[in-house]
ZAVEXVEX-85758 format. One record per atom (N, C-alpha, C): atom name; x, y, z; chain. Coordinates in Angstrom, 1 decimal. Example, Ala and Ser with C-alpha at 12.3 -4.5 7.8 and 13.67 -1.06 7.14 Angstrom:
ATOM,sevo,u,v,w,marvex
ATOM,N,13.2,-5.7,7.8,A
ATOM,CA,12.3,-4.5,7.8,A
ATOM,C,13.2,-3.3,7.8,A
ATOM,N,12.8,-2.2,7.1,A
ATOM,CA,13.7,-1.1,7.1,A
ATOM,C,12.9,0.0,7.9,A
***
This chain:
ATOM,sevo,u,v,w,marvex
ATOM,N,-16.2,80.3,126.6,A
ATOM,CA,-15.7,81.5,127.3,A
ATOM,C,-14.9,82.3,126.3,A
ATOM,N,-15.0,83.6,126.3,A
ATOM,CA,-14.3,84.5,125.4,A
ATOM,C,-12.8,84.4,125.7,A
ATOM,N,-12.0,84.5,124.6,A
ATOM,CA,-10.6,84.4,124.7,A
ATOM,C,-10.0,85.8,124.9,A
ATOM,N,-9.3,86.0,126.0,A
ATOM,CA,-8.7,87.3,126.3,A
ATOM,C,-7.2,87.3,126.1,A
ATOM,N,-6.6,86.1,125.9,A
ATOM,CA,-5.2,86.0,125.7,A
ATOM,C,-4.9,84.8,124.7,A
ATOM,N,-3.9,85.0,123.9,A
ATOM,CA,-3.4,83.9,123.0,A
ATOM,C,-2.0,83.6,123.3,A
ATOM,N,-1.6,82.4,123.6,A
ATOM,CA,-0.3,82.0,124.0,A
ATOM,C,0.3,81.1,122.9,A
ATOM,N,1.4,81.4,122.4,A
ATOM,CA,2.0,80.8,121.2,A
ATOM,C,3.2,79.9,121.6,A
ATOM,N,3.3,78.7,121.1,A
ATOM,CA,4.5,78.0,121.0,A
ATOM,C,5.4,78.7,120.0,A
ATOM,N,6.7,78.4,120.1,A
ATOM,CA,7.7,78.9,119.1,A
ATOM,C,7.9,78.0,118.0,A
ATOM,N,8.6,76.9,118.2,A
ATOM,CA,9.0,76.0,117.1,A
ATOM,C,7.8,75.3,116.5,A
ATOM,N,7.5,75.4,115.2,A
ATOM,CA,6.4,74.8,114.6,A
ATOM,C,5.1,75.7,114.6,A
ATOM,N,5.2,76.9,115.3,A
ATOM,CA,4.1,77.8,115.3,A
ATOM,C,4.6,79.2,114.8,A
ATOM,N,5.4,79.8,115.6,A
ATOM,CA,6.0,81.1,115.2,A
ATOM,C,7.1,81.0,114.2,A
ATOM,N,7.7,79.8,114.1,A
ATOM,CA,8.7,79.6,113.1,A
ATOM,C,8.4,78.2,112.5,A
ATOM,N,8.8,78.0,111.3,A
ATOM,CA,8.6,76.7,110.6,A
ATOM,C,9.6,75.7,111.2,A
ATOM,N,9.2,74.5,111.3,A
ATOM,CA,10.1,73.4,111.7,A
ATOM,C,11.2,73.3,110.6,A
ATOM,N,12.5,73.1,111.1,A
ATOM,CA,13.6,73.0,110.1,A
ATOM,C,13.4,71.8,109.2,A
ATOM,N,13.6,72.0,107.9,A
ATOM,CA,13.7,70.8,107.0,A
ATOM,C,15.0,70.1,107.3,A
ATOM,N,15.1,68.9,106.9,A
ATOM,CA,16.3,68.1,107.1,A
ATOM,C,17.5,68.8,106.5,A
ATOM,N,17.3,69.5,105.4,A
ATOM,CA,18.5,70.1,104.7,A
ATOM,C,19.1,71.3,105.6,A
ATOM,N,18.2,71.9,106.5,A
ATOM,CA,18.8,72.9,107.3,A
ATOM,C,19.7,72.4,108.4,A
ATOM,N,19.7,71.1,108.6,A
ATOM,CA,20.6,70.4,109.6,A
ATOM,C,22.0,70.1,108.9,A
ATOM,N,22.1,70.4,107.6,A
ATOM,CA,23.3,70.0,106.9,A
ATOM,C,24.6,70.7,107.5,A
ATOM,N,24.5,72.0,107.7,A
ATOM,CA,25.8,72.6,108.3,A
ATOM,C,26.2,72.0,109.6,A
ATOM,N,25.3,71.6,110.4,A
ATOM,CA,25.7,70.9,111.7,A
ATOM,C,26.3,69.5,111.4,A
ATOM,N,25.6,68.8,110.5,A
ATOM,CA,26.1,67.4,110.2,A
ATOM,C,27.5,67.6,109.6,A
ATOM,N,27.7,68.5,108.7,A
ATOM,CA,29.0,68.7,108.0,A
ATOM,C,30.1,69.1,109.1,A
ATOM,N,29.7,69.9,110.0,A
ATOM,CA,30.7,70.3,111.0,A
ATOM,C,31.1,69.2,111.9,A
ATOM,N,30.2,68.2,112.1,A
ATOM,CA,30.5,67.0,112.9,A
ATOM,C,31.1,65.9,112.0,A
ATOM,N,31.0,66.0,110.7,A
ATOM,CA,31.5,65.0,109.9,A
ATOM,C,30.7,63.7,109.8,A
ATOM,N,29.4,63.9,109.9,A
ATOM,CA,28.4,62.8,109.8,A
ATOM,C,27.3,63.2,108.9,A
ATOM,N,26.4,62.2,108.5,A
ATOM,CA,25.3,62.5,107.7,A
ATOM,C,24.2,63.1,108.5,A
ATOM,N,23.2,63.7,107.8,A
ATOM,CA,22.0,64.2,108.5,A
ATOM,C,21.3,63.1,109.2,A
ATOM,N,21.2,61.9,108.6,A
ATOM,CA,20.5,60.8,109.2,A
ATOM,C,21.2,60.3,110.5,A
ATOM,N,22.5,60.4,110.5,A
ATOM,CA,23.2,60.1,111.7,A
ATOM,C,23.1,61.2,112.8,A
ATOM,N,23.0,62.4,112.3,A
ATOM,CA,22.9,63.5,113.3,A
ATOM,C,21.5,63.5,114.0,A
ATOM,N,20.4,63.4,113.3,A
ATOM,CA,19.1,63.7,113.9,A
ATOM,C,18.9,62.9,115.3,A
ATOM,N,19.1,61.6,115.4,A
ATOM,CA,18.8,61.0,116.7,A
ATOM,C,19.7,61.5,117.8,A
ATOM,N,21.0,61.8,117.5,A
ATOM,CA,21.8,62.3,118.6,A
ATOM,C,21.6,63.8,118.9,A
ATOM,N,21.1,64.5,117.9,A
ATOM,CA,20.7,65.9,118.1,A
ATOM,C,19.5,66.0,119.1,A
ATOM,N,18.6,65.1,119.0,A
ATOM,CA,17.4,65.1,119.9,A
ATOM,C,17.5,64.4,121.2,A
ATOM,N,18.6,63.5,121.3,A
ATOM,CA,18.7,62.6,122.5,A
ATOM,C,18.7,63.3,123.8,A
ATOM,N,19.3,64.5,123.9,A
ATOM,CA,19.4,65.2,125.2,A
ATOM,C,18.7,66.6,125.2,A
ATOM,N,17.8,66.7,124.3,A
ATOM,CA,17.2,68.0,124.0,A
ATOM,C,16.4,68.5,125.2,A
ATOM,N,15.7,67.6,125.9,A
ATOM,CA,14.8,68.0,127.0,A
ATOM,C,15.7,68.6,128.1,A
ATOM,N,16.8,68.0,128.4,A
ATOM,CA,17.7,68.5,129.5,A
ATOM,C,18.3,69.9,129.0,A
ATOM,N,18.5,70.0,127.8,A
ATOM,CA,19.1,71.2,127.2,A
ATOM,C,18.0,72.3,127.3,A
ATOM,N,16.8,72.0,126.9,A
ATOM,CA,15.7,73.0,127.0,A
ATOM,C,15.4,73.4,128.4,A
ATOM,N,15.6,72.5,129.4,A
ATOM,CA,15.3,72.7,130.8,A
ATOM,C,16.4,73.5,131.5,A
ATOM,N,17.5,73.7,130.8,A
ATOM,CA,18.6,74.4,131.4,A
ATOM,C,19.5,73.5,132.3,A
ATOM,N,19.2,72.2,132.2,A
ATOM,CA,20.1,71.3,133.0,A
ATOM,C,21.4,71.1,132.3,A
ATOM,N,21.4,71.1,131.0,A
ATOM,CA,22.7,71.2,130.2,A
ATOM,C,22.9,72.5,129.6,A
ATOM,N,24.1,73.1,129.8,A
ATOM,CA,24.3,74.3,129.0,A
ATOM,C,24.8,74.0,127.6,A
ATOM,N,25.1,75.0,126.8,A
ATOM,CA,25.3,74.7,125.4,A
ATOM,C,26.6,73.8,125.2,A
ATOM,N,27.6,74.1,126.1,A
ATOM,CA,28.9,73.3,125.9,A
ATOM,C,28.6,71.8,126.3,A
ATOM,N,27.9,71.6,127.4,A
ATOM,CA,27.6,70.2,127.8,A
ATOM,C,26.7,69.5,126.8,A
ATOM,N,25.7,70.2,126.3,A
ATOM,CA,24.9,69.6,125.3,A
ATOM,C,25.6,69.2,124.0,A
ATOM,N,26.3,70.2,123.5,A
ATOM,CA,27.0,70.0,122.2,A
ATOM,C,28.2,69.0,122.3,A
ATOM,N,28.8,69.0,123.5,A
ATOM,CA,29.9,68.0,123.7,A
ATOM,C,29.3,66.6,123.7,A
ATOM,N,28.1,66.4,124.2,A
ATOM,CA,27.5,65.1,124.1,A
ATOM,C,27.2,64.7,122.7,A
ATOM,N,26.7,65.7,121.9,A
ATOM,CA,26.4,65.4,120.5,A
ATOM,C,27.7,65.1,119.8,A
ATOM,N,28.7,65.9,120.0,A
ATOM,CA,30.0,65.7,119.3,A
ATOM,C,30.6,64.3,119.7,A
ATOM,N,30.5,64.0,120.9,A
ATOM,CA,31.1,62.7,121.4,A
ATOM,C,30.4,61.5,120.7,A
ATOM,N,29.0,61.6,120.5,A
ATOM,CA,28.3,60.6,119.9,A
ATOM,C,28.6,60.5,118.4,A
ATOM,N,29.1,61.7,117.8,A
ATOM,CA,29.5,61.7,116.4,A
ATOM,C,30.9,61.3,116.2,A
ATOM,N,31.6,61.1,117.3,A
ATOM,CA,33.1,60.8,117.2,A
ATOM,C,34.0,62.0,116.9,A
ATOM,N,33.5,63.2,117.3,A
ATOM,CA,34.2,64.4,117.0,A
ATOM,C,34.7,65.1,118.2,A
ATOM,N,36.0,65.4,118.4,A
ATOM,CA,36.4,66.1,119.6,A
ATOM,C,35.9,67.5,119.6,A
ATOM,N,35.5,68.0,120.8,A
ATOM,CA,35.0,69.4,120.9,A
ATOM,C,36.1,70.4,121.2,A
ATOM,N,36.0,71.5,120.5,A
ATOM,CA,36.9,72.6,120.9,A
ATOM,C,36.1,73.9,120.7,A
ATOM,N,36.6,75.0,121.1,A
ATOM,CA,35.9,76.3,121.1,A
ATOM,C,35.4,76.7,119.7,A
ATOM,N,36.2,76.6,118.7,A
ATOM,CA,35.7,77.0,117.3,A
ATOM,C,34.6,76.1,116.9,A
ATOM,N,34.6,74.8,117.2,A
ATOM,CA,33.5,73.9,116.8,A
ATOM,C,32.3,74.3,117.6,A
ATOM,N,32.4,74.6,118.9,A
ATOM,CA,31.3,74.9,119.7,A
ATOM,C,30.6,76.2,119.1,A
ATOM,N,31.4,77.2,118.8,A
ATOM,CA,30.8,78.4,118.2,A
ATOM,C,30.1,78.1,116.9,A
ATOM,N,30.6,77.3,116.1,A
ATOM,CA,30.0,77.0,114.8,A
ATOM,C,28.7,76.2,115.1,A
ATOM,N,28.7,75.3,116.0,A
ATOM,CA,27.4,74.5,116.2,A
ATOM,C,26.3,75.4,116.8,A
ATOM,N,26.7,76.3,117.7,A
ATOM,CA,25.7,77.2,118.3,A
ATOM,C,25.1,78.1,117.2,A
ATOM,N,25.9,78.7,116.4,A
ATOM,CA,25.4,79.5,115.4,A
ATOM,C,24.5,78.8,114.4,A
ATOM,N,24.9,77.6,114.0,A
ATOM,CA,24.1,76.8,113.1,A
ATOM,C,22.8,76.4,113.8,A
ATOM,N,22.9,76.1,115.1,A
ATOM,CA,21.6,75.8,115.8,A
ATOM,C,20.6,76.9,115.8,A
ATOM,N,21.1,78.1,116.0,A
ATOM,CA,20.2,79.3,116.0,A
ATOM,C,19.6,79.4,114.6,A
ATOM,N,20.4,79.2,113.6,A
ATOM,CA,19.9,79.3,112.2,A
ATOM,C,18.9,78.3,111.8,A
ATOM,N,18.9,77.2,112.5,A
ATOM,CA,17.8,76.2,112.3,A
ATOM,C,16.4,76.8,112.5,A
ATOM,N,16.3,77.7,113.4,A
ATOM,CA,15.0,78.1,113.9,A
ATOM,C,14.7,79.6,113.5,A
ATOM,N,15.4,80.2,112.6,A
ATOM,CA,15.1,81.6,112.3,A
ATOM,C,14.3,81.7,111.0,A
ATOM,N,13.6,80.7,110.6,A
ATOM,CA,12.7,80.7,109.4,A
ATOM,C,11.3,81.1,110.0,A
ATOM,N,11.1,82.3,110.3,A
ATOM,CA,9.9,82.8,111.0,A
ATOM,C,8.7,82.8,110.0,A
ATOM,N,7.5,82.5,110.6,A
ATOM,CA,6.3,82.6,109.8,A
ATOM,C,5.8,84.0,110.0,A
ATOM,N,6.0,84.9,109.1,A
ATOM,CA,5.7,86.3,109.3,A
ATOM,C,4.1,86.5,109.4,A
ATOM,N,3.4,85.6,108.9,A
ATOM,CA,1.9,85.7,108.9,A
ATOM,C,1.4,85.6,110.3,A
ATOM,N,1.8,84.7,111.1,A
ATOM,CA,1.3,84.5,112.4,A
ATOM,C,1.9,85.6,113.4,A
ATOM,N,3.2,86.0,113.1,A
ATOM,CA,3.7,87.1,113.8,A
ATOM,C,3.0,88.4,113.6,A
ATOM,N,2.6,88.7,112.4,A
ATOM,CA,1.8,89.9,112.1,A
ATOM,C,0.4,89.8,112.9,A
ATOM,N,-0.1,88.5,112.9,A
ATOM,CA,-1.4,88.4,113.5,A
ATOM,C,-1.3,88.6,115.0,A
ATOM,N,-0.2,88.1,115.6,A
ATOM,CA,0.0,88.3,117.1,A
ATOM,C,0.1,89.8,117.4,A
ATOM,N,0.8,90.5,116.5,A
ATOM,CA,0.8,91.9,116.7,A
ATOM,C,-0.5,92.6,116.6,A
ATOM,N,-1.3,92.1,115.7,A
ATOM,CA,-2.7,92.7,115.5,A
ATOM,C,-3.5,92.3,116.8,A
ATOM,N,-3.4,91.1,117.3,A
ATOM,CA,-4.1,90.8,118.5,A
ATOM,C,-3.8,91.7,119.6,A
ATOM,N,-2.5,91.9,119.8,A
ATOM,CA,-2.1,92.8,120.9,A
ATOM,C,-2.6,94.2,120.7,A
ATOM,N,-2.7,94.7,119.5,A
ATOM,CA,-3.2,96.0,119.2,A
ATOM,C,-4.6,96.2,119.5,A
ATOM,N,-5.4,95.1,119.5,A
ATOM,CA,-6.8,95.1,119.8,A
ATOM,C,-7.1,94.8,121.2,A
ATOM,N,-6.1,94.7,122.1,A
ATOM,CA,-6.3,94.5,123.5,A
ATOM,C,-6.3,93.0,124.0,A
ATOM,N,-6.0,92.1,123.1,A
ATOM,CA,-5.9,90.7,123.5,A
ATOM,C,-4.5,90.5,123.9,A
ATOM,N,-4.3,89.9,125.1,A
ATOM,CA,-3.0,89.6,125.6,A
ATOM,C,-2.3,88.5,124.8,A
ATOM,N,-1.0,88.6,124.7,A
ATOM,CA,-0.2,87.7,123.9,A
ATOM,C,1.1,87.3,124.7,A
ATOM,N,1.5,86.0,124.4,A
ATOM,CA,2.7,85.5,125.1,A
ATOM,C,3.3,84.4,124.3,A
ATOM,N,4.5,84.1,124.5,A
ATOM,CA,5.2,82.9,124.0,A
ATOM,C,5.4,82.0,125.1,A
ATOM,N,5.1,80.7,124.9,A
ATOM,CA,5.4,79.6,125.9,A
ATOM,C,6.2,78.5,125.1,A
ATOM,N,7.5,78.4,125.3,A
ATOM,CA,8.2,77.5,124.5,A
ATOM,C,9.3,76.7,125.3,A
ATOM,N,9.5,75.5,124.9,A
ATOM,CA,10.7,74.7,125.3,A
ATOM,C,11.8,75.1,124.4,A
ATOM,N,12.9,75.7,125.0,A
ATOM,CA,14.0,76.1,124.2,A
ATOM,C,15.2,76.3,125.1,A
ATOM,N,16.4,76.2,124.5,A
ATOM,CA,17.6,76.4,125.3,A
ATOM,C,18.0,77.9,125.4,A
ATOM,N,18.9,78.2,126.3,A
ATOM,CA,19.3,79.6,126.5,A
ATOM,C,19.8,80.3,125.3,A
ATOM,N,20.7,79.6,124.5,A
ATOM,CA,21.3,80.3,123.4,A
ATOM,C,20.2,80.7,122.4,A
ATOM,N,19.1,79.9,122.2,A
ATOM,CA,18.1,80.3,121.3,A
ATOM,C,17.2,81.4,121.9,A
ATOM,N,16.9,81.3,123.2,A
ATOM,CA,16.2,82.4,123.8,A
ATOM,C,16.9,83.7,123.8,A
ATOM,N,18.2,83.7,124.0,A
ATOM,CA,19.0,84.9,123.9,A
ATOM,C,19.0,85.5,122.5,A
ATOM,N,19.0,84.6,121.5,A
ATOM,CA,19.0,85.0,120.1,A
ATOM,C,17.7,85.7,119.8,A
ATOM,N,16.6,85.1,120.3,A
ATOM,CA,15.3,85.7,120.0,A
ATOM,C,15.2,87.1,120.7,A
ATOM,N,15.7,87.2,121.9,A
ATOM,CA,15.6,88.5,122.6,A
ATOM,C,16.5,89.5,121.8,A
ATOM,N,17.5,89.1,121.1,A
ATOM,CA,18.3,90.0,120.3,A
ATOM,C,17.9,90.3,118.9,A
ATOM,N,16.8,89.6,118.5,A
ATOM,CA,16.3,89.8,117.1,A
ATOM,C,15.4,91.0,117.0,A
ATOM,N,15.8,92.0,116.3,A
ATOM,CA,15.0,93.3,116.2,A
ATOM,C,13.5,93.0,115.8,A
ATOM,N,12.6,93.5,116.7,A
ATOM,CA,11.2,93.4,116.4,A
ATOM,C,10.5,92.1,116.7,A
ATOM,N,11.3,91.0,116.9,A
ATOM,CA,10.6,89.7,117.1,A
ATOM,C,9.7,89.6,118.3,A
ATOM,N,10.1,90.2,119.4,A
ATOM,CA,9.3,90.1,120.6,A
ATOM,C,8.2,91.2,120.7,A
ATOM,N,8.2,92.1,119.8,A
ATOM,CA,7.3,93.3,119.9,A
ATOM,C,5.8,92.8,120.0,A
ATOM,N,5.4,91.8,119.4,A
ATOM,CA,3.9,91.4,119.5,A
ATOM,C,3.6,90.8,120.8,A
ATOM,N,4.5,90.5,121.7,A
ATOM,CA,4.3,89.7,122.9,A
ATOM,C,4.6,90.5,124.2,A
ATOM,N,3.7,90.3,125.1,A
ATOM,CA,3.8,91.1,126.3,A
ATOM,C,4.4,90.2,127.4,A
ATOM,N,4.5,88.9,127.2,A
ATOM,CA,5.1,88.0,128.2,A
ATOM,C,5.8,86.8,127.5,A
ATOM,N,6.9,86.4,128.1,A
ATOM,CA,7.6,85.2,127.6,A
ATOM,C,7.8,84.2,128.7,A
ATOM,N,7.5,83.0,128.4,A
ATOM,CA,7.8,81.8,129.3,A
ATOM,C,8.7,80.9,128.5,A
ATOM,N,10.0,81.0,128.8,A
ATOM,CA,11.0,80.1,128.2,A
ATOM,C,11.4,79.1,129.2,A
ATOM,N,11.5,77.8,128.8,A
ATOM,CA,11.7,76.7,129.7,A
ATOM,C,13.0,76.8,130.4,A
ATOM,N,14.1,77.2,129.7,A
ATOM,CA,15.4,77.2,130.4,A
ATOM,C,15.4,78.2,131.6,A
ATOM,N,14.6,79.3,131.5,A
ATOM,CA,14.6,80.2,132.6,A
ATOM,C,13.9,79.7,133.9,A
ATOM,N,13.0,78.7,133.7,A
ATOM,CA,12.2,78.2,134.8,A
ATOM,C,12.8,76.8,135.2,A
ATOM,N,13.6,76.2,134.4,A
ATOM,CA,14.1,74.9,134.7,A
ATOM,C,13.0,73.8,134.6,A
ATOM,N,12.0,74.0,133.8,A
ATOM,CA,10.9,73.0,133.6,A
ATOM,C,10.5,73.1,132.1,A
ATOM,N,9.9,72.1,131.6,A
ATOM,CA,9.5,72.0,130.2,A
ATOM,C,8.0,71.6,130.1,A
ATOM,N,7.4,71.9,129.0,A
ATOM,CA,6.1,71.4,128.7,A
ATOM,C,6.2,69.9,128.5,A
ATOM,N,5.2,69.1,129.0,A
ATOM,CA,3.9,69.6,129.5,A
ATOM,C,3.8,69.6,131.0,A
ATOM,N,4.8,70.1,131.7,A
ATOM,CA,4.6,70.2,133.2,A
ATOM,C,3.6,71.3,133.4,A
ATOM,N,2.8,71.1,134.4,A
ATOM,CA,1.7,72.1,134.7,A
ATOM,C,2.2,73.5,135.1,A
ATOM,N,3.4,73.5,135.8,A
ATOM,CA,3.9,74.8,136.3,A
ATOM,C,4.2,75.8,135.2,A
ATOM,N,4.7,75.2,134.0,A
ATOM,CA,5.1,76.1,132.9,A
ATOM,C,3.9,76.8,132.3,A
ATOM,N,2.7,76.1,132.3,A
ATOM,CA,1.5,76.8,131.8,A
ATOM,C,1.0,77.8,132.7,A
ATOM,N,1.1,77.5,134.0,A
ATOM,CA,0.7,78.5,135.0,A
ATOM,C,1.5,79.8,134.9,A
ATOM,N,2.8,79.7,134.6,A
ATOM,CA,3.6,80.9,134.5,A
ATOM,C,3.2,81.7,133.3,A
ATOM,N,2.8,81.1,132.2,A
ATOM,CA,2.4,81.8,131.0,A
ATOM,C,1.0,82.5,131.3,A
ATOM,N,0.1,81.8,132.0,A
ATOM,CA,-1.2,82.4,132.3,A
ATOM,C,-1.0,83.6,133.2,A
ATOM,N,-0.2,83.4,134.2,A
ATOM,CA,0.0,84.5,135.2,A
ATOM,C,0.6,85.7,134.5,A
ATOM,N,1.5,85.4,133.5,A
ATOM,CA,2.2,86.5,132.8,A
ATOM,C,1.2,87.4,132.0,A
ATOM,N,0.2,86.8,131.5,A
ATOM,CA,-0.8,87.6,130.7,A
ATOM,C,-2.0,88.1,131.5,A
ATOM,N,-2.0,87.7,132.8,A
ATOM,CA,-3.0,88.2,133.7,A
ATOM,C,-4.4,87.9,133.5,A
ATOM,N,-4.7,86.7,133.0,A
ATOM,CA,-6.1,86.2,132.8,A
ATOM,C,-6.2,84.9,133.5,A
ATOM,N,-7.5,84.4,133.6,A
ATOM,CA,-7.7,83.1,134.1,A
ATOM,C,-7.3,82.1,133.0,A
ATOM,N,-7.0,80.8,133.4,A
ATOM,CA,-6.6,79.8,132.4,A
ATOM,C,-7.7,79.6,131.4,A
ATOM,N,-8.9,79.6,131.8,A
ATOM,CA,-10.0,79.4,130.9,A
ATOM,C,-10.2,80.5,129.8,A
ATOM,N,-9.6,81.6,130.1,A
ATOM,CA,-9.7,82.8,129.1,A
ATOM,C,-8.5,82.8,128.1,A
ATOM,N,-7.6,81.8,128.2,A
ATOM,CA,-6.4,81.8,127.4,A
ATOM,C,-6.5,80.7,126.4,A
ATOM,N,-6.1,81.0,125.1,A
ATOM,CA,-6.0,80.0,124.1,A
ATOM,C,-4.5,79.7,123.8,A
ATOM,N,-4.1,78.4,123.9,A
ATOM,CA,-2.7,78.0,123.7,A
ATOM,C,-2.6,77.3,122.4,A
ATOM,N,-1.6,77.7,121.5,A
ATOM,CA,-1.4,77.0,120.2,A
ATOM,C,-0.1,76.3,120.2,A
ATOM,N,-0.1,75.0,119.9,A
ATOM,CA,1.2,74.2,119.9,A
ATOM,C,1.0,73.2,118.9,A
ATOM,N,2.2,72.7,118.4,A
ATOM,CA,2.1,71.7,117.3,A
ATOM,C,2.3,70.3,117.8,A
ATOM,N,2.4,70.1,119.1,A
ATOM,CA,2.6,68.8,119.7,A
ATOM,C,1.4,68.4,120.5,A
ATOM,N,0.8,67.2,120.3,A
ATOM,CA,-0.4,66.8,121.0,A
ATOM,C,-0.2,66.7,122.5,A
ATOM,N,0.9,66.3,123.0,A
ATOM,CA,1.1,66.2,124.4,A
ATOM,C,1.2,67.5,125.1,A
ATOM,N,1.6,68.6,124.4,A
ATOM,CA,1.7,69.9,125.0,A
ATOM,C,0.3,70.5,125.0,A
ATOM,N,-0.5,70.2,123.9,A
ATOM,CA,-1.9,70.7,123.9,A
ATOM,C,-2.7,70.0,125.1,A
ATOM,N,-2.5,68.7,125.2,A
ATOM,CA,-3.1,68.0,126.3,A
ATOM,C,-2.7,68.5,127.7,A
ATOM,N,-1.4,68.9,127.8,A
ATOM,CA,-1.0,69.5,129.1,A
ATOM,C,-1.6,70.8,129.4,A
ATOM,N,-1.8,71.6,128.4,A
ATOM,CA,-2.5,72.9,128.6,A
ATOM,C,-3.9,72.7,129.0,A
ATOM,N,-4.6,71.8,128.3,A
ATOM,CA,-6.0,71.5,128.6,A
ATOM,C,-6.2,71.0,130.1,A
ATOM,N,-5.2,70.2,130.5,A
ATOM,CA,-5.2,69.6,131.8,A
ATOM,C,-5.2,70.7,132.9,A
ATOM,N,-4.7,71.8,132.7,A
ATOM,CA,-4.6,72.9,133.7,A
ATOM,C,-5.7,74.0,133.4,A
ATOM,N,-6.6,73.7,132.5,A
ATOM,CA,-7.7,74.6,132.3,A
ATOM,C,-7.7,75.6,131.1,A
ATOM,N,-6.6,75.6,130.4,A
ATOM,CA,-6.5,76.4,129.2,A
ATOM,C,-7.4,75.9,128.1,A
ATOM,N,-7.8,76.7,127.2,A
ATOM,CA,-8.3,76.3,125.9,A
ATOM,C,-7.0,76.1,125.1,A
ATOM,N,-7.0,75.1,124.3,A
ATOM,CA,-5.8,74.7,123.5,A
ATOM,C,-6.1,74.0,122.3,A
ATOM,N,-5.3,74.3,121.2,A
ATOM,CA,-5.5,73.7,119.9,A
ATOM,C,-4.2,73.3,119.3,A
ATOM,N,-4.3,72.2,118.5,A
ATOM,CA,-3.1,71.8,117.7,A
ATOM,C,-3.0,72.8,116.6,A
ATOM,N,-1.7,73.3,116.3,A
ATOM,CA,-1.4,74.2,115.2,A
ATOM,C,-0.6,73.4,114.2,A
ATOM,N,-1.2,73.3,113.0,A
ATOM,CA,-0.5,72.6,111.9,A
ATOM,C,0.1,73.6,110.9,A
ATOM,N,-0.7,74.4,110.3,A
ATOM,CA,-0.3,75.5,109.4,A
ATOM,C,-1.2,76.7,109.6,A
ATOM,N,-0.7,77.8,109.1,A
ATOM,CA,-1.4,79.1,109.2,A
ATOM,C,-2.8,78.9,108.4,A
ATOM,N,-2.7,78.3,107.2,A
ATOM,CA,-3.9,78.1,106.4,A
ATOM,C,-4.9,77.3,107.1,A
ATOM,N,-4.5,76.2,107.8,A
ATOM,CA,-5.5,75.4,108.5,A
ATOM,C,-6.0,76.1,109.7,A
ATOM,N,-5.2,76.9,110.4,A
ATOM,CA,-5.7,77.6,111.5,A
ATOM,C,-6.8,78.6,111.1,A
ATOM,N,-6.5,79.4,110.1,A
ATOM,CA,-7.5,80.3,109.6,A
ATOM,C,-8.8,79.6,109.2,A
ATOM,N,-8.7,78.5,108.5,A
ATOM,CA,-9.9,77.8,108.0,A
ATOM,C,-10.7,77.1,109.1,A
ATOM,N,-10.0,76.5,110.1,A
ATOM,CA,-10.6,75.6,111.0,A
ATOM,C,-10.7,76.1,112.5,A
ATOM,N,-9.9,77.1,112.9,A
ATOM,CA,-9.8,77.3,114.3,A
ATOM,C,-10.1,78.8,114.7,A
ATOM,N,-9.6,79.8,114.0,A
ATOM,CA,-9.7,81.2,114.4,A
ATOM,C,-11.2,81.6,114.6,A
ATOM,N,-12.0,81.2,113.6,A
ATOM,CA,-13.4,81.5,113.7,A
ATOM,C,-14.1,81.0,114.9,A
ATOM,N,-13.8,79.8,115.3,A
ATOM,CA,-14.4,79.2,116.5,A
ATOM,C,-14.2,80.0,117.8,A
ATOM,N,-13.1,80.7,117.8,A
ATOM,CA,-12.8,81.5,119.0,A
ATOM,C,-13.2,83.0,118.8,A
ATOM,N,-13.8,83.3,117.7,A
ATOM,CA,-14.2,84.7,117.4,A
ATOM,C,-13.0,85.7,117.5,A
ATOM,N,-11.8,85.2,116.9,A
ATOM,CA,-10.6,86.0,117.0,A
ATOM,C,-10.5,86.9,115.7,A
ATOM,N,-10.1,88.1,115.9,A
ATOM,CA,-9.8,88.9,114.7,A
ATOM,C,-8.7,88.4,113.9,A
ATOM,N,-8.8,88.5,112.6,A
ATOM,CA,-7.7,87.9,111.7,A
ATOM,C,-7.0,89.0,110.9,A
ATOM,N,-7.4,90.2,110.9,A
ATOM,CA,-6.8,91.3,110.2,A
ATOM,C,-5.3,91.3,110.6,A
ATOM,N,-4.4,91.5,109.7,A
ATOM,CA,-3.0,91.6,109.9,A
ATOM,C,-2.4,93.0,109.7,A
ATOM,N,-1.4,93.4,110.4,A
ATOM,CA,-0.8,94.6,110.2,A
ATOM,C,0.7,94.4,109.8,A
ATOM,N,1.3,95.3,109.1,A
ATOM,CA,2.6,95.0,108.5,A
ATOM,C,3.7,94.9,109.6,A
ATOM,N,4.6,94.0,109.4,A
ATOM,CA,5.8,93.8,110.3,A
ATOM,C,6.9,93.2,109.5,A
ATOM,N,8.1,93.7,109.7,A
ATOM,CA,9.2,93.1,109.0,A
ATOM,C,10.2,92.7,110.1,A
ATOM,N,10.8,91.5,110.0,A
ATOM,CA,11.7,91.1,111.0,A
ATOM,C,13.0,90.7,110.4,A
ATOM,N,14.1,90.9,111.1,A
ATOM,CA,15.4,90.4,110.7,A
ATOM,C,15.7,89.1,111.4,A
ATOM,N,16.4,88.2,110.8,A
ATOM,CA,16.8,87.0,111.5,A
ATOM,C,18.1,87.3,112.3,A
ATOM,N,18.3,86.6,113.4,A
ATOM,CA,19.5,86.8,114.2,A
ATOM,C,20.7,86.4,113.5,A
***
């Protein structure tokens, strides 16, 4: 079936996954190594993305695990460093999303992310221009791969599930999308997507200029 909408994950698709070195400012603020940070950074991430934990509650848990007392200056530093983890945008796929929208193909973002990151994206000049709908987990209180979050994205672009293509870098999220009737593909890199995926869906790949500023 023809694709009438493309729905994009954020982390690992619209932006590059942060390298370990990008975690260094957070690790330094907490007085621990990157290797010590990573497991405690991810331990409560699902609840954070779902809006169950706000930024203070999430970062207090991380700081407690690191043996660091929380105060307001530290919280502000951690939140800013967290936003900067994810602002290494892939301009190529953002330009492509803009081109899709210009040709009449519906576009959306469907992402698990916390409120502070969602608000930063909304404040980033030009970032959301290629997208007509946003499904952010913290706003719904649910995360991928829950069926309801995919339904929200599909309803937002106004097509049937079978007419939408979802791109995500995690196999469980791709499987969740397919389970509710979307076409879905694992996204690894832009180069691999062009070589192996775009042509199978007969999607235009011409890109138009776009320049974005990081938050």
